[in-house]
C-alpha positions as semicolon CSV with decimal commas, in nm:
position;residue;x (nm);y (nm);z (nm)
1;X;1,557;-4,817;2,699
2;X;1,717;-5,159;2,736
3;X;1,665;-5,421;2,472
4;X;1,619;-5,683;2,745
5;X;1,325;-5,746;2,974
6;X;1,432;-5,846;3,323
7;X;1,261;-6,132;3,503
8;X;1,407;-6,012;3,833
9;X;1,558;-5,681;3,951
10;X;1,831;-5,641;4,212
11;X;1,864;-5,294;4,361
12;X;2,232;-5,276;4,457
13;X;2,251;-4,897;4,447
14;X;2,471;-4,761;4,724
15;X;2,644;-5,096;4,780
16;X;3,016;-5,131;4,721
17;X;3,232;-5,428;4,630
18;X;3,184;-5,716;4,693
19;X;2,816;-5,682;4,789
20;X;2,668;-5,632;4,437
21;X;2,836;-5,951;4,316
22;X;2,746;-6,152;4,627
23;X;2,380;-6,050;4,599
24;X;2,385;-6,122;4,225
25;X;2,524;-6,470;4,288
26;X;2,249;-6,545;4,542
27;X;1,967;-6,439;4,307
28;X;2,116;-6,613;4,002
29;X;2,094;-6,947;4,188
30;X;1,715;-6,905;4,205
31;X;1,663;-6,819;3,838
32;X;1,588;-7,068;3,563
33;X;1,811;-7,093;3,255
34;X;1,731;-6,814;3,010
35;X;1,589;-6,576;3,271
36;X;1,738;-6,226;3,292
37;X;1,848;-6,038;3,602
38;X;1,880;-5,659;3,603
39;X;2,130;-5,532;3,860
40;X;2,094;-5,162;3,942
41;X;2,422;-5,034;4,080
42;X;2,629;-4,728;4,157
43;X;2,968;-4,890;4,229
44;X;3,194;-4,829;3,925
45;X;3,386;-5,149;4,004
46;X;3,081;-5,352;3,906
47;X;3,160;-5,268;3,542
48;X;3,463;-5,499;3,566
49;X;3,344;-5,739;3,834
50;X;3,017;-5,847;3,675
51;X;3,155;-5,960;3,335
52;X;3,433;-6,149;3,518
53;X;3,176;-6,313;3,746
54;X;2,963;-6,430;3,452
55;X;3,266;-6,582;3,279
56;X;3,327;-6,799;3,584
57;X;2,962;-6,878;3,656
58;X;2,862;-6,979;3,303
59;X;2,601;-6,704;3,283
60;X;2,592;-6,443;3,005
61;X;2,667;-6,074;3,058
62;X;2,429;-5,899;2,817
63;X;2,543;-5,542;2,873
64;X;2,477;-5,227;3,067
65;X;2,270;-4,914;3,034
66;X;2,334;-4,578;3,199
67;X;2,032;-4,458;3,395
68;X;1,977;-4,135;3,586
69;X;2,216;-4,176;3,879
70;X;2,294;-4,547;3,840
71;X;2,379;-4,819;3,590
72;X;2,158;-5,115;3,496
73;X;2,353;-5,432;3,423
74;X;2,185;-5,730;3,255
75;X;2,280;-6,094;3,310
76;X;2,117;-6,398;3,151
77;X;2,113;-6,723;3,349
78;X;2,316;-6,992;3,171
């Protein structure tokens, strides 16, 4: 169980690069500072792409959690 509570959830399961990041970017624009987005994904490249994206965007990568068949990634709006 994640230690974060998501304000918004993005289901990016089945999508491959660059779609999870592009969809994340679009949703993050709508969030208020401090809100948390959970990205549910199956593309292993997201493990590298998402932390790199947050470094550039000024948002905070909180971590990831392995689920049954996918990974939940957590990003906090900066």
